[in-house]
Backbone as numpy.savetxt, mean C-alpha at the origin, in Angstrom:
# Nx Ny Nz CAx CAy CAz Cx Cy Cz
8.40 13.42 -13.18 7.41 12.45 -12.89 7.51 11.93 -11.44
6.43 11.38 -10.94 6.43 10.83 -9.58 7.19 9.55 -9.55
7.96 9.38 -8.50 8.79 8.15 -8.32 8.44 7.59 -6.91
8.16 6.30 -6.85 7.76 5.67 -5.61 8.72 4.57 -5.23
9.10 4.51 -3.95 10.02 3.51 -3.45 9.53 2.89 -2.20
9.30 1.63 -2.19 8.81 0.95 -0.96 10.00 0.38 -0.12
9.73 0.18 1.15 10.74 -0.39 2.01 10.03 -0.98 3.25
10.72 -1.79 3.95 10.21 -2.34 5.20 9.70 -3.77 5.15
9.71 -4.38 4.04 9.28 -5.77 3.93 10.18 -6.73 4.66
9.72 -7.99 4.86 10.53 -8.95 5.54 9.79 -10.17 5.90
10.38 -10.97 6.78 9.78 -12.25 7.23 9.22 -12.05 8.64
7.97 -12.53 8.82 7.31 -12.43 10.13 6.52 -13.63 10.40
6.34 -14.03 11.63 5.55 -15.17 12.02 4.05 -14.87 11.95
3.26 -15.80 11.69 1.81 -15.60 11.67 1.38 -15.04 12.99
0.47 -14.05 12.91 0.02 -13.35 14.12 0.84 -12.17 14.53
1.97 -11.99 13.83 2.83 -10.87 14.09 2.46 -9.63 13.35
3.31 -8.55 13.46 3.03 -7.31 12.82 4.25 -6.88 12.00
3.94 -6.03 11.06 4.99 -5.47 10.18 4.50 -4.19 9.59
5.35 -3.22 9.48 5.03 -1.98 8.83 5.87 -1.72 7.58
5.29 -1.33 6.51 5.99 -1.02 5.27 5.75 0.34 4.89
6.59 1.01 4.16 6.46 2.40 3.82 6.73 2.70 2.41
6.30 3.83 1.91 6.59 4.24 0.53 6.95 5.70 0.60
8.09 5.97 -0.04 8.58 7.33 -0.22 8.33 7.81 -1.61
7.72 9.03 -1.76 7.31 9.53 -3.08 8.05 10.83 -3.34
8.28 11.05 -4.55 8.87 12.33 -4.98 7.93 12.93 -6.07
7.91 14.27 -6.14 7.02 14.89 -7.11 6.26 16.06 -6.49
6.16 17.13 -7.19 5.56 18.37 -6.64 4.10 18.24 -6.33
3.36 17.34 -7.09 1.91 17.25 -6.86 1.51 15.95 -6.11
2.41 15.29 -5.48 2.14 14.04 -4.75 0.91 14.18 -3.85
0.87 15.25 -3.07 -0.17 15.42 -2.08 -1.55 15.55 -2.64
-1.73 15.74 -3.89 -3.02 15.94 -4.51 -3.63 14.60 -5.02
-2.85 13.55 -4.97 -3.31 12.30 -5.50 -3.61 11.30 -4.39
-4.63 10.47 -4.57 -4.85 9.34 -3.66 -3.70 8.40 -3.82
-3.48 7.55 -2.72 -2.48 6.55 -2.74 -3.04 5.24 -2.39
-2.35 4.17 -2.81 -2.85 2.84 -2.45 -1.72 1.82 -2.30
-2.07 0.75 -1.71 -1.21 -0.45 -1.57 -1.84 -1.58 -2.28
-1.08 -2.29 -3.03 -1.54 -3.53 -3.76 -0.57 -4.64 -3.40
-1.01 -5.83 -3.68 -0.07 -6.96 -3.41 -0.24 -8.05 -4.48
0.80 -8.81 -4.67 0.79 -9.87 -5.67 1.53 -11.02 -5.18
0.89 -12.18 -5.08 1.49 -13.41 -4.68 1.83 -14.28 -5.92
2.75 -15.19 -5.85 3.15 -15.93 -7.03 1.91 -16.63 -7.64
1.76 -16.54 -8.97 0.69 -17.22 -9.60 -0.64 -16.51 -9.54
-0.67 -15.40 -8.86 -1.97 -14.69 -8.66 -1.90 -13.31 -9.26
-3.02 -12.71 -9.52 -3.11 -11.34 -10.04 -2.89 -10.36 -8.88
-2.39 -9.19 -9.30 -2.17 -8.13 -8.32 -3.57 -7.69 -7.81
-3.64 -7.53 -6.51 -4.93 -7.16 -5.90 -4.80 -5.95 -4.94
-5.93 -5.22 -4.89 -5.98 -4.04 -4.03 -5.94 -4.43 -2.57
-5.21 -3.73 -1.79 -5.14 -3.94 -0.30 -5.78 -2.82 0.42
-5.34 -1.55 0.18 -5.82 -0.43 0.91 -5.56 0.82 0.10
-6.43 1.81 0.32 -6.26 3.08 -0.37 -6.57 4.24 0.58
-5.99 5.41 0.28 -6.23 6.56 1.11 -6.40 7.79 0.24
-7.30 8.62 0.64 -7.61 9.81 -0.13 -6.44 10.84 -0.08
-6.46 11.79 -0.94 -5.39 12.81 -1.03 -5.15 13.48 0.32
-6.23 13.73 1.00 -6.15 14.45 2.28 -5.80 13.57 3.49
-5.97 12.24 3.27 -5.69 11.31 4.37 -6.93 11.12 5.21
-8.07 11.73 4.93 -9.27 11.65 5.77 -10.10 10.48 5.50
-9.92 9.79 4.36 -10.73 8.67 4.03 -9.79 7.49 3.63
-10.06 6.29 4.15 -9.28 5.13 3.82 -10.19 3.98 3.50
-9.72 3.07 2.60 -10.55 1.99 2.18 -9.72 0.70 2.18
-10.30 -0.40 2.53 -9.58 -1.68 2.64 -10.34 -2.85 1.98
-9.60 -3.83 1.46 -10.29 -5.02 1.04 -10.76 -5.74 2.28
-11.82 -6.50 2.15 -12.45 -7.14 3.26 -11.51 -8.00 4.12
-10.61 -8.68 3.49 -9.81 -9.62 4.22 -8.74 -8.98 5.17
-8.47 -7.67 4.96 -7.55 -6.97 5.83 -8.16 -5.89 6.69
-9.41 -5.58 6.42 -10.09 -4.58 7.24 -10.04 -4.92 8.74
-9.62 -3.96 9.57 -9.45 -4.23 10.98 -8.10 -4.76 11.43
-7.34 -5.16 10.44 -5.93 -5.62 10.75 -4.91 -4.71 10.20
-5.13 -4.09 9.04 -4.18 -3.16 8.36 -4.67 -1.74 8.52
-3.72 -0.86 8.58 -4.02 0.58 8.58 -3.11 1.33 7.64
-3.71 2.09 6.76 -2.94 2.92 5.85 -2.89 4.36 6.28
-1.79 4.96 6.19 -1.61 6.37 6.63 -0.71 7.15 5.62
-0.85 8.44 5.60 0.05 9.20 4.79 0.48 10.43 5.49
1.63 10.97 5.15 2.16 12.16 5.73 2.58 13.06 4.50
1.72 13.92 4.09 2.00 14.69 2.92 3.18 15.64 3.04
3.48 16.05 4.24 4.59 16.94 4.47 5.93 16.15 4.18
5.94 14.85 4.45 7.11 14.09 4.24 7.05 13.26 2.95
5.89 13.34 2.25 5.76 12.58 0.99 5.90 11.06 1.25
5.28 10.58 2.28 5.28 9.19 2.58 3.95 8.60 2.89
3.79 7.28 2.57 2.60 6.54 2.81 3.09 5.22 3.50
2.34 4.87 4.48 2.71 3.60 5.21 1.56 2.65 5.30
1.81 1.41 5.58 0.82 0.37 5.80 1.26 -0.39 7.01
0.46 -0.33 8.06 0.69 -1.09 9.27 -0.10 -2.32 9.20
0.56 -3.46 9.31 -0.07 -4.78 9.19 0.01 -5.48 10.54
-1.12 -5.88 11.03 -1.21 -6.58 12.30 -1.88 -7.93 12.10
-1.68 -8.81 13.07 -2.29 -10.16 13.02 -2.14 -10.80 11.65
-0.96 -10.82 11.14 -0.63 -11.28 9.83 -0.91 -12.78 9.68
-1.31 -13.11 8.44 -1.66 -14.53 8.17 -0.78 -14.97 6.99
-0.55 -16.26 6.83 0.27 -16.79 5.72 -0.28 -16.28 4.36
-1.59 -16.15 4.21 -2.16 -15.65 3.03 -1.92 -14.23 2.69
-1.35 -13.47 3.65 -0.97 -12.13 3.38 0.41 -12.04 2.65
1.15 -13.16 2.55 2.38 -13.22 1.91 2.31 -12.74 0.47
3.11 -11.78 0.03 3.05 -11.28 -1.28 4.14 -10.16 -1.42
4.32 -9.74 -2.67 5.05 -8.52 -2.93 4.09 -7.40 -2.81
4.38 -6.42 -2.03 3.47 -5.30 -1.79 3.94 -4.08 -2.57
3.07 -3.47 -3.30 3.42 -2.33 -4.14 2.71 -1.11 -3.75
3.39 0.01 -3.71 2.80 1.32 -3.50 2.41 1.88 -4.82
1.27 2.57 -4.89 0.83 3.13 -6.13 0.17 4.51 -5.89
0.36 5.39 -6.89 -0.23 6.65 -6.89 -1.44 6.71 -7.78
-2.58 7.33 -7.35 -3.77 7.37 -8.19 -3.58 8.12 -9.52
-4.36 7.74 -10.47 -4.31 8.40 -11.80 -5.03 9.70 -11.85
-5.99 9.91 -10.96 -6.83 11.06 -10.95 -6.71 11.92 -9.62
-6.40 13.20 -9.74 -6.30 13.95 -8.54 -7.64 13.98 -7.78
-7.47 13.92 -6.45 -8.57 13.94 -5.51 -9.52 12.79 -5.57
-9.20 11.79 -6.33 -10.02 10.59 -6.47 -9.51 9.52 -5.50
-9.96 8.25 -5.76 -9.39 7.16 -5.02 -9.40 5.87 -5.87
-10.46 5.06 -5.88 -10.49 3.86 -6.60 -9.86 2.65 -5.94
-10.21 1.47 -6.41 -9.65 0.26 -5.80 -9.27 -0.74 -6.84
-9.05 -0.32 -8.09 -8.67 -1.25 -9.13 -7.27 -0.74 -9.74
-6.57 -1.66 -10.33 -5.28 -1.35 -10.94 -5.41 -0.16 -11.90
-6.48 -0.16 -12.67 -6.62 0.89 -13.69 -6.84 2.29 -13.01
-7.14 2.33 -11.73 -7.38 3.63 -11.07 -6.03 4.25 -10.59
-4.92 3.52 -10.79 -3.64 4.01 -10.32 -2.62 3.98 -11.48
-1.82 5.04 -11.53 -0.96 5.24 -12.73 0.51 5.13 -12.50
0.98 5.13 -11.28 2.36 5.08 -11.00 2.65 4.12 -9.90
3.63 3.24 -10.11 3.93 2.14 -9.23 5.33 2.13 -8.71
5.51 1.62 -7.50 6.87 1.39 -6.97 7.39 0.06 -7.38
8.57 -0.28 -6.85 9.23 -1.54 -7.36 8.74 -2.72 -6.52
8.07 -2.47 -5.34 7.63 -3.64 -4.60 8.53 -3.98 -3.42
7.94 -4.46 -2.33 8.73 -4.99 -1.22 8.11 -6.31 -0.77
8.94 -7.35 -0.48 8.44 -8.64 -0.20 8.01 -8.76 1.25
6.84 -9.30 1.45 6.38 -9.61 2.83 6.02 -11.07 2.87
6.72 -11.78 3.79 6.49 -13.24 3.91 6.07 -13.59 5.30
4.95 -14.26 5.42 4.35 -14.64 6.72 4.51 -16.13 6.86
5.16 -16.61 7.77 5.36 -18.04 8.01 4.38 -18.54 9.03
4.02 -19.83 8.89 3.10 -20.47 9.81 3.78 -21.27 10.88
């Protein structure tokens, strides 16, 4: 089965930048879309960004579009999220997820079937 592990979270000042990454294992990793979700205390997990299996198409929630960039390297089985101009409201545990359908994408929790353990991102004001 596919196994996902996130890393790179930490504490950053508002307006700063941070990059987090996800390492995946599994023979068919490159055929699935990947996504990043986040969950803040007391809130539901929400979609942040998604990327197609080929890496040619990316999608973002409105609040991060233009600030965050999702990328993948299928040769290395990694997915990253570059976060710029961070805001306190970006603080959350960020989760890497693998899509449930090959060659698809989606932006809802139900569209993803495998999850990492999460990495904490805290943005101070």
